[in-house]
GUMARVEX-502620 format. One record per residue (C-alpha): residue in one letter; x, y, z. Coordinates in steps of 0.1 Angstrom, whole numbers, padded with zeros to 4 digits, always signed. Example, Ala and Ser with C-alpha at 12.3 -4.5 7.8 and 13.67 -1.06 7.14 Angstrom:
<nodes>
A+0123-0045+0078;S+0137-0011+0071;
</nodes>
This chain:
<nodes>
M-0684-1322-0348;I-0713-1300-0332;Q-0733-1310-0308;K-0771-1296-0313;Q-0793-1293-0283;K-0817-1319-0274;K-0851-1308-0260;S-0851-1318-0224;N-0883-1340-0214;H-0879-1318-0179;S-0889-1277-0176;S-0858-1261-0160;I-0876-1227-0160;A-0891-1214-0127;G-0925-1218-0116;R-0937-1185-0111;I-0929-1173-0147;N-0960-1199-0158;S-0985-1173-0142;I-0973-1148-0161;L-0982-1141-0198;P-0958-1120-0223;S-0965-1083-0228;A-0998-1082-0251;T-0986-1047-0269;L-0954-1058-0276;T-0963-1091-0287;I-0986-1076-0308;S-0967-1051-0325;A-0937-1078-0329;K-0968-1092-0349;A-0972-1064-0373;M-0940-1059-0377;E-0934-1099-0390;L-0962-1097-0407;R-0949-1061-0426;A-0915-1076-0432;Q-0935-1104-0453;G-0943-1074-0475;L-0979-1071-0463;D-0988-1032-0456;I-0997-1035-0420;I-1009-0997-0403;S-1002-1003-0369;L-1021-0987-0340;S-1008-1011-0316;Q-0977-0993-0298;G-0977-0967-0273;E-0947-0947-0290;P-0946-0910-0303;D-0945-0910-0338;F-0926-0877-0338;D-0885-0876-0332;T-0867-0869-0303;P-0859-0832-0301;E-0831-0817-0316;H-0816-0798-0283;I-0821-0833-0265;K-0802-0851-0290;K-0771-0830-0287;G-0774-0836-0252;A-0763-0868-0256;I-0736-0857-0286;Q-0720-0835-0255;A-0720-0858-0231;I-0701-0886-0257;N-0680-0858-0265;R-0668-0852-0230;G-0662-0887-0225;A-0694-0891-0200;T-0701-0927-0209;K-0691-0947-0181;Y-0709-0960-0148;T-0727-0940-0127;A-0746-0935-0090;V-0768-0964-0096;D-0799-0940-0084;G-0787-0915-0110;T-0761-0887-0117;P-0766-0856-0091;E-0774-0835-0124;L-0799-0854-0135;K-0812-0858-0097;E-0817-0819-0094;A-0832-0812-0132;I-0864-0842-0115;I-0862-0825-0081;N-0868-0794-0099;K-0893-0806-0122;F-0914-0821-0096;S-0911-0787-0073;K-0923-0766-0106;D-0948-0788-0122;N-0963-0806-0093;N-0955-0786-0062;L-0935-0817-0045;I-0907-0811-0026;Y-0880-0838-0028;Q-0843-0841-0013;P-0818-0861-0039;E-0822-0889-0015;N-0857-0891-0024;I-0853-0899-0061;L-0845-0931-0080;V-0835-0930-0121;S-0837-0965-0141;S-0839-0977-0174;G-0876-0967-0180;A-0907-0961-0157;K-0914-0999-0164;Q-0883-1010-0145;T-0894-0983-0120;C-0928-1001-0112;Y-0908-1033-0114;N-0886-1017-0089;L-0913-1009-0061;F-0932-1039-0070;Q-0904-1060-0052;S-0892-1035-0031;V-0928-1035-0013;L-0945-1068-0022;E-0940-1103-0013;E-0963-1134-0006;G-0995-1129+0018;T-0993-1096+0004;E-1018-1076-0020;A-1018-1044-0044;I-1047-1029-0056;V-1048-1027-0097;V-1076-1007-0111;S-1090-1023-0141;P-1085-1012-0173;Y-1048-1014-0162;W-1015-1009-0183;V-1009-1045-0190;S-0977-1052-0169;Y-0990-1038-0134;P-1010-1075-0128;D-0977-1094-0139;M-0953-1077-0118;V-0974-1077-0088;T-0973-1116-0095;L-0936-1121-0098;T-0933-1106-0063;G-0951-1136-0045;G-0981-1112-0039;T-1016-1109-0048;P-1032-1085-0076;I-1063-1073-0065;I-1085-1059-0095;L-1105-1028-0088;R-1132-1027-0116;T-1144-0996-0133;T-1170-0990-0162;P-1177-0969-0191;Q-1201-0952-0174;N-1180-0932-0151;N-1154-0928-0173;F-1131-0961-0162;K-1125-0943-0128;L-1126-0959-0093;S-1153-0961-0069;T-1147-0950-0037;V-1173-0973-0021;D-1153-0999-0044;L-1118-0993-0029;R-1126-0994+0006;S-1145-1026+0002;L-1108-1040-0012;L-1084-1026+0011;N-1078-1046+0039;D-1047-1054+0060;K-1030-1076+0035;T-1029-1043+0014;R-0996-1033+0007;L-1001-1010-0026;L-1024-0991-0044;M-1017-0987-0082;L-1030-0956-0097;N-1022-0941-0132;S-1036-0911-0145;P-1036-0902-0176;S-1045-0937-0180;N-1031-0963-0209;P-1055-0979-0222;T-1082-0952-0214;G-1075-0912-0218;F-1091-0906-0183;T-1079-0884-0163;Y-1085-0881-0123;S-1095-0844-0114;K-1079-0824-0080;N-1114-0835-0062;Q-1116-0872-0077;Y-1080-0876-0062;Q-1087-0862-0026;E-1120-0881-0025;I-1098-0915-0026;G-1072-0896-0002;E-1100-0896+0022;V-1106-0934+0019;L-1066-0938+0025;K-1063-0922+0053;D-1085-0947+0073;F-1056-0972+0063;P-1020-0961+0075;N-1000-0988+0058;V-1015-0989+0023;L-0983-0969-0002;I-0999-0953-0031;A-0979-0956-0066;S-0991-0928-0094;D-0978-0933-0124;E-0982-0899-0144;I-0957-0910-0172;Y-0986-0895-0200;E-0987-0864-0171;H-0979-0838-0202;I-1000-0852-0232;Y-1031-0841-0218;W-1057-0811-0230;G-1080-0814-0204;K-1099-0780-0188;E-1089-0783-0155;R-1054-0784-0149;Y-1038-0814-0143;Y-1027-0827-0106;S-1004-0850-0092;F-1018-0875-0067;A-0996-0861-0040;E-1002-0828-0050;A-1037-0833-0045;C-1032-0850-0017;P-1002-0833+0003;D-1016-0854+0037;L-1003-0889+0018;F-0973-0873+0006;N-0948-0894+0028;R-0966-0926+0017;T-0966-0919-0023;I-0941-0925-0049;T-0949-0905-0079;I-0935-0923-0113;N-0925-0904-0145;G-0903-0908-0171;L-0888-0893-0206;S-0904-0921-0226;K-0935-0902-0237;A-0940-0867-0234;Y-0906-0863-0249;A-0906-0888-0276;M-0874-0906-0258;T-0884-0943-0260;G-0853-0959-0271;W-0833-0937-0243;R-0850-0957-0218;I-0852-0933-0186;G-0877-0930-0154;Y-0876-0919-0126;C-0898-0915-0093;G-0899-0893-0064;G-0909-0910-0026;P-0902-0923+0006;K-0865-0924+0015;E-0869-0960+0029;I-0887-0966+0001;I-0864-0954-0025;Q-0833-0968-0007;A-0853-1005-0010;M-0857-0999-0046;K-0822-0987-0055;K-0810-1020-0036;I-0830-1042-0063;Q-0817-1019-0092;G-0783-1022-0080;Q-0785-1060-0084;S-0800-1063-0114;T-0793-1034-0141;S-0772-1008-0120;N-0776-0972-0135;A-0790-0962-0160;S-0772-0952-0195;S-0750-0924-0187;I-0757-0910-0220;S-0795-0914-0219;Q-0792-0896-0183;A-0775-0868-0198;A-0798-0862-0228;S-0826-0860-0203;I-0812-0831-0182;S-0813-0813-0212;A-0852-0825-0220;L-0861-0817-0183;N-0843-0780-0181;G-0855-0773-0217;S-0881-0756-0233;L-0918-0776-0235;D-0927-0761-0266;Y-0919-0789-0285;V-0938-0808-0266;V-0968-0783-0264;S-0965-0794-0304;M-0967-0825-0300;V-0998-0826-0278;G-1016-0803-0300;E-1013-0828-0329;Y-1021-0859-0306;K-1053-0835-0296;N-1064-0828-0334;R-1057-0867-0343;Y-1077-0877-0310;H-1109-0859-0321;Y-1104-0872-0357;L-1105-0906-0341;F-1134-0898-0316;N-1154-0883-0340;T-1151-0912-0365;L-1149-0943-0343;E-1182-0930-0328;K-1203-0934-0363;I-1190-0969-0368;N-1219-0994-0364;G-1211-1013-0330;F-1183-0992-0314;K-1193-0973-0285;L-1166-0950-0265;Q-1168-0920-0240;E-1144-0887-0246;S-1110-0882-0228;S-1084-0858-0229;G-1053-0875-0226;A-1024-0904-0234;F-1026-0910-0273;Y-1047-0939-0268;A-1088-0942-0276;F-1107-0973-0259;P-1136-0980-0280;E-1163-1008-0267;V-1167-1029-0297;I-1193-1055-0281;G-1221-1045-0306;A-1192-1050-0337;I-1183-1083-0321;N-1219-1098-0322;R-1227-1085-0358;L-1192-1102-0368;N-1205-1134-0351;L-1172-1135-0333;S-1164-1146-0301;D-1151-1112-0282;D-1122-1089-0284;I-1097-1111-0289;E-1113-1126-0322;F-1124-1094-0332;S-1086-1075-0330;K-1071-1107-0350;Y-1101-1105-0376;L-1091-1064-0379;L-1052-1077-0386;E-1063-1105-0411;K-1089-1084-0430;A-1080-1049-0425;Q-1044-1054-0419;V-1046-1027-0388;A-1029-1038-0357;V-1050-1031-0324;I-1048-1045-0287;P-1072-1063-0274;G-1090-1047-0240;S-1088-1082-0224;A-1051-1076-0221;F-1059-1046-0198;G-1082-1064-0180;A-1112-1048-0200;P-1129-1074-0223;G-1155-1060-0252;H-1133-1034-0256;I-1100-1028-0286;R-1071-0998-0278;I-1063-0978-0307;S-1029-0960-0303;F-1031-0927-0326;A-0991-0923-0317;T-0988-0924-0359;S-0993-0896-0384;M-1027-0883-0396;E-1027-0898-0430;L-1023-0934-0414;L-1047-0931-0389;E-1071-0921-0420;E-1066-0948-0438;A-1065-0973-0410;M-1102-0963-0404;D-1111-0967-0441;R-1099-1001-0437;M-1116-1006-0407;K-1150-0993-0413;R-1149-1015-0446;V-1146-1047-0426;V-1164-1040-0401;E-1193-1021-0414;
</nodes>
């Protein structure tokens, strides 16, 4: 006789789990897929995933690895060959010099961030997270027992942090400042001078580490050259963990490879965390990543050109929709308009209800800005074809205006 599990009257779930929420981007993307499976014509502009296929030379690198039997465990922190490719990438692109012991390869940049937070934060410590933020930063901090301190920014300042506000939040409990440029969700990118102004403040707080998430580094079309934080602030190199990965620039989201460079003692602590959780990243994905990092960037340049075209179409379209406001950015593949005027005109309560309204009435999925700590906005991903983007904008205009 098959015994059915009875619902328990008590919870076995750890209390700290109740303090975090499921990822909003993944939740809404799953909802869009569910509705699509029911036969609805849903256009999803919710997920941050390139619509381009992984380049052929990268796939070939994976196939060659399989054929030569490179399918076993690797060192927890990555193969020597991939670490060498990462070291060369940091040197060539960012003028940052690392040794193998300064590099950790993980199963995606998300795991890199998780490893870092678990390694340096604990109860009684604080991490400053700049809002709008990537949805997972605050919850990852909370899981360590630490406290996320939100540094709020405004559209008027292109969502860049104020050094006055930064200084006011720094204290003896602060362990980490989390930066992300180009930003998810805003697409704005810090300049060299802006980084240097931040660096001057941080020099007065020598115990604070800097985590710089640069996963969208190559998806950038600004006039000024892109700068890594540690490159702009070399005096803070030994306090900076530079985070990157293959997912966005190389259209390798499913391959799950992230990496970072940083101080040896921090990397070794992160390696301990990873060694007791997932161990090494996929050996086949690591081999493919070597092909990506050592190969030509021509494919990436082509993708970025397409993203730029889509962004300018989206910017010109959105600013004409009644109740939408946005500032022009130059990176990542998101637009982040303020939609308070549209919310009020439609007699909706907030950006969450507005996002539900777009899904129900226009069958277009977007992410509410509240998920990123910025109520009154929505995030629109343009990592989709121009044809679908144009159709989505037509639908949105019909139900909003």
